[in-house]
N, CA, C and O of each residue as an XYZ file, in Angstrom:
320
protein
N       0.812     -1.131      0.018
C       0.018     -0.134      0.215
C       0.529      1.294     -0.149
O       1.325      1.623      0.730
N       0.438      1.984     -0.806
C       1.218      3.418     -0.821
C       1.082      4.236      0.373
O       0.061      4.054      1.036
N       2.014      5.197      0.813
C       1.802      6.013      1.705
C       2.490      7.327      1.240
O       3.464      7.433      0.496
N       1.611      8.511      1.976
C       1.971      9.930      1.222
C       2.877     10.563      2.487
O       2.494     10.563      3.657
N       4.121     11.087      2.026
C       4.877     11.970      2.956
C       5.026     13.336      2.388
O       5.011     13.586      1.183
N       5.192     14.319      3.478
C       5.345     15.473      3.028
C       6.813     15.999      3.436
O       7.275     15.764      4.552
N       7.423     16.632      2.585
C       8.763     17.283      2.656
C       8.691     18.495      2.338
O       7.920     18.988      1.515
N       9.732     19.190      3.169
C       9.383     20.928      3.050
C      10.868     20.945      2.424
O      11.771     20.314      2.973
N      11.107     21.781      1.115
C      12.140     22.350      0.921
C      12.329     23.746      0.352
O      11.329     24.451      0.212
N      13.611     24.235     -0.012
C      13.415     25.560     -0.306
C      13.581     25.869     -2.095
O      14.168     25.035     -2.784
N      13.156     26.801     -2.552
C      12.748     27.067     -3.808
C      14.015     26.392     -4.660
O      13.710     25.633     -5.580
N      15.248     26.610     -4.421
C      16.154     26.241     -5.046
C      16.246     24.473     -5.171
O      16.518     23.904     -6.228
N      16.057     24.005     -4.313
C      15.917     22.265     -4.143
C      14.699     22.107     -4.876
O      14.646     21.048     -5.501
N      13.621     22.923     -4.986
C      12.453     22.334     -5.478
C      12.670     22.301     -7.174
O      12.350     21.431     -7.984
N      13.307     23.536     -7.353
C      13.725     23.641     -8.993
C      14.770     22.348     -9.552
O      14.703     21.755    -10.628
N      15.595     22.178     -8.595
C      16.476     21.207     -8.999
C      16.017     19.838     -9.041
O      16.467     19.060     -9.882
N      15.019     19.438     -8.060
C      14.079     18.413     -8.433
C      13.300     18.189     -9.575
O      13.196     17.210    -10.314
N      12.695     19.462     -9.568
C      11.739     19.492    -10.891
C      12.308     19.315    -12.196
O      11.765     18.592    -13.031
N      13.542     20.035    -12.448
C      14.445     19.728    -13.669
C      15.161     18.513    -13.845
O      15.606     18.145    -14.932
N      15.294     17.763    -12.559
C      15.832     16.458    -12.731
C      14.896     15.513    -13.171
O      15.210     14.668    -14.009
N      13.504     15.595    -12.566
C      12.476     14.739    -12.903
C      11.832     15.053    -14.489
O      11.211     14.262    -15.198
N      12.097     16.073    -14.698
C      11.586     16.242    -16.327
C      12.672     15.679    -17.148
O      12.446     15.195    -18.258
N      13.884     15.735    -16.607
C      15.138     15.094    -17.640
C      14.889     13.432    -17.549
O      15.138     12.739    -18.535
N      14.512     12.987    -16.620
C      14.264     11.519    -16.437
C      12.767     11.214    -16.890
O      12.422     10.061    -16.636
N      11.904     11.931    -17.447
C      10.566     12.089    -17.658
C       9.522     11.209    -16.457
O       8.614     10.381    -16.537
N      10.139     11.823    -15.511
C       9.113     11.406    -14.106
C       8.740     12.524    -13.553
O       9.284     13.617    -13.713
N       7.434     12.187    -12.625
C       6.966     13.133    -11.629
C       7.904     13.445    -10.680
O       8.721     12.561    -10.426
N       8.003     14.708     -9.969
C       8.798     14.855     -9.093
C       8.820     13.958     -7.949
O       9.855     13.632     -7.368
N       7.387     13.481     -7.572
C       7.430     12.349     -6.490
C       8.105     10.967     -6.718
O       8.736     10.237     -5.954
N       7.763     10.856     -8.012
C       8.694      9.394     -8.514
C      10.065      9.517     -8.340
O      10.693      8.735     -7.627
N      10.693     10.648     -9.071
C      11.974     11.086     -9.259
C      12.506     11.111     -7.660
O      13.572     10.516     -7.500
N      12.114     11.512     -6.861
C      12.405     11.392     -5.369
C      12.713     10.080     -4.952
O      13.811      9.661     -4.583
N      11.430      9.348     -5.061
C      11.379      7.900     -4.857
C      12.506      7.155     -4.995
O      13.227      6.601     -4.165
N      12.552      7.263     -6.631
C      13.762      6.474     -7.434
C      15.109      7.081     -7.028
O      16.046      6.290     -6.924
N      15.287      8.117     -6.833
C      16.788      8.760     -6.384
C      17.110      8.124     -5.226
O      18.219      7.621     -5.052
N      16.033      8.099     -4.233
C      16.321      7.813     -2.575
C      16.454      6.171     -2.843
O      17.381      5.624     -2.245
N      15.813      5.541     -3.484
C      16.039      3.974     -3.483
C      17.327      3.635     -4.169
O      17.800      2.535     -3.881
N      17.953      4.355     -4.992
C      19.143      4.193     -5.568
C      20.316      4.480     -4.604
O      21.306      3.776     -4.403
N      20.018      5.562     -4.103
C      21.175      5.875     -2.997
C      21.331      4.809     -1.928
O      22.399      4.317     -1.564
N      20.055      4.508     -1.452
C      19.961      3.412     -0.243
C      20.542      2.237     -0.662
O      21.100      1.547      0.191
N      20.515      1.786     -2.091
C      20.940      0.484     -2.474
C      22.221      0.439     -3.092
O      22.778     -0.644     -3.271
N      22.758      1.558     -3.447
C      24.186      1.841     -3.733
C      25.148      2.400     -3.093
O      26.359      2.233     -3.237
N      24.447      3.238     -2.203
C      25.569      3.752     -1.071
C      25.630      3.095      0.254
O      26.685      3.113      0.888
N      24.518      2.489      0.733
C      24.601      2.380      2.175
C      24.854      0.761      2.302
O      25.124      0.255      3.391
N      24.758      0.096      1.255
C      24.754     -1.492      1.469
C      25.975     -2.004      0.613
O      26.235     -1.556     -0.503
N      26.683     -2.968      1.238
C      27.889     -3.549      0.348
C      27.380     -4.959     -0.209
O      26.554     -5.705      0.316
N      28.045     -5.128     -1.346
C      27.678     -6.344     -1.751
C      28.088     -7.702     -1.087
O      28.825     -7.612     -0.106
N      27.714     -8.914     -1.489
C      28.252    -10.029     -0.752
C      29.695    -10.059     -1.068
O      30.412    -10.381     -0.120
N      30.265     -9.802     -2.157
C      31.763    -10.019     -2.610
C      32.387     -9.078     -1.567
O      33.178     -9.599     -0.780
N      32.129     -7.711     -1.449
C      32.494     -6.944     -0.755
C      32.659     -7.204      0.650
O      33.684     -6.984      1.296
N      31.448     -7.746      1.132
C      31.297     -7.988      2.669
C      32.328     -9.370      2.941
O      33.047     -9.466      3.935
N      32.245    -10.360      1.898
C      33.186    -11.336      2.111
C      34.782    -10.934      1.984
O      35.653    -11.685      2.422
N      35.063     -9.759      1.383
C      36.583     -9.360      1.391
C      36.651     -8.766      2.654
O      37.681     -8.890      3.316
N      35.469     -7.991      3.177
C      35.949     -7.168      4.574
C      36.313     -8.233      5.668
O      37.356     -8.154      6.317
N      35.349     -9.278      5.839
C      35.394    -10.510      6.909
C      36.709    -11.347      6.610
O      37.169    -12.099      7.470
N      37.273    -11.200      5.422
C      38.188    -12.140      5.283
C      39.809    -11.178      5.829
O      40.823    -11.852      6.011
N      39.858     -9.757      6.019
C      40.564     -9.198      6.156
C      40.941     -9.470      7.702
O      40.042     -9.017      8.411
N      41.728     -9.919      8.275
C      41.576    -10.338      9.653
C      42.394     -8.998     10.393
O      42.068     -8.801     11.563
N      43.415     -8.078      9.813
C      43.828     -6.912     10.496
C      42.736     -6.018     10.606
O      42.646     -5.284     11.590
N      41.822     -6.002      9.615
C      40.726     -5.060      9.754
C      39.464     -5.225     11.144
O      38.959     -4.380     11.883
N      39.299     -6.699     11.034
C      38.467     -7.187     11.833
C      39.186     -7.152     13.302
O      38.399     -7.082     14.246
N      40.464     -7.189     13.590
C      41.091     -7.154     14.845
C      41.165     -5.511     15.287
O      41.109     -5.237     16.486
N      41.284     -4.511     14.354
C      41.368     -3.022     14.540
C      40.036     -2.722     15.098
O      39.901     -2.164     16.187
N      38.771     -3.199     14.137
C      37.358     -3.058     14.538
C      37.160     -3.484     15.988
O      36.552     -2.742     16.759
N      37.680     -4.717     16.403
C      37.242     -5.478     17.700
C      38.033     -4.530     18.625
O      37.372     -4.164     19.597
N      39.300     -4.040     18.559
C      39.912     -3.405     19.600
C      39.425     -1.911     19.871
O      39.554     -1.310     20.938
N      38.765     -1.362     18.549
C      38.091      0.082     18.752
C      36.752     -0.218     19.546
O      36.365      0.626     20.355
N      36.039     -1.367     19.354
C      34.744     -1.442     19.963
C      35.103     -1.629     21.545
O      34.479     -1.095     22.462
N      36.234     -2.493     21.685
C      36.376     -2.618     23.185
C      37.100     -1.251     23.876
O      37.090     -1.061     25.092
N      37.696     -0.377     22.955
C      38.176      0.936     23.584
C      36.732      1.913     24.098
O      36.693      2.587     25.127
N      35.778      1.793     23.235
C      34.346      2.333     23.250
C      33.959      1.821     24.844
O      33.828      2.520     25.849
N      33.861      0.705     24.730
C      33.237      0.246     25.948
C      34.002      0.607     27.198
O      33.460      0.667     28.302
N      35.208      0.830     26.999
C      35.799      1.357     28.354
C      35.933      2.861     28.396
O      36.624      3.430     29.241
N      35.195      3.533     27.381
C      35.403      5.080     27.296
C      36.583      5.615     26.813
O      36.856      6.808     26.943
N      37.418      4.682     26.175
C      38.565      5.145     25.605
C      38.504      5.843     24.173
O      39.049      5.364     23.179
N      37.778      7.027     24.184
C      37.469      7.478     22.805
C      37.339      9.122     22.937
O      37.278      9.701     24.022
N      37.312      9.675     21.842
C      37.133     11.086     22.018
C      36.445     11.568     20.798
O      36.729     11.246     19.645
N      35.322     12.538     21.257
C      34.674     12.814     19.892
C      35.163     14.369     19.331
O      34.964     15.408     19.960
N      35.791     14.284     18.113
C      36.354     15.332     17.521
C      35.126     16.149     16.772
O      34.280     15.554     16.104
N      35.127     17.326     16.928
C      34.027     17.898     16.131
C      34.166     19.058     15.250
O      33.196     19.474     14.618
């Protein structure tokens, strides 16, 4: 079932969406939906091959585990 959401954007962003949607021959809503899905699937997830490569890198795994232990012990500094 479809859901409706409302977003507020300034005029410059709206015009950018409008031009990009027209270039793809899509409605603005459909363009935003497809652009968001594309970003989520291409930028925030790794392929099975990439994950396999990450998990087989023992130095990386050891460094990540050490980092997690340091966080649990409070040995970290937030840099802003």
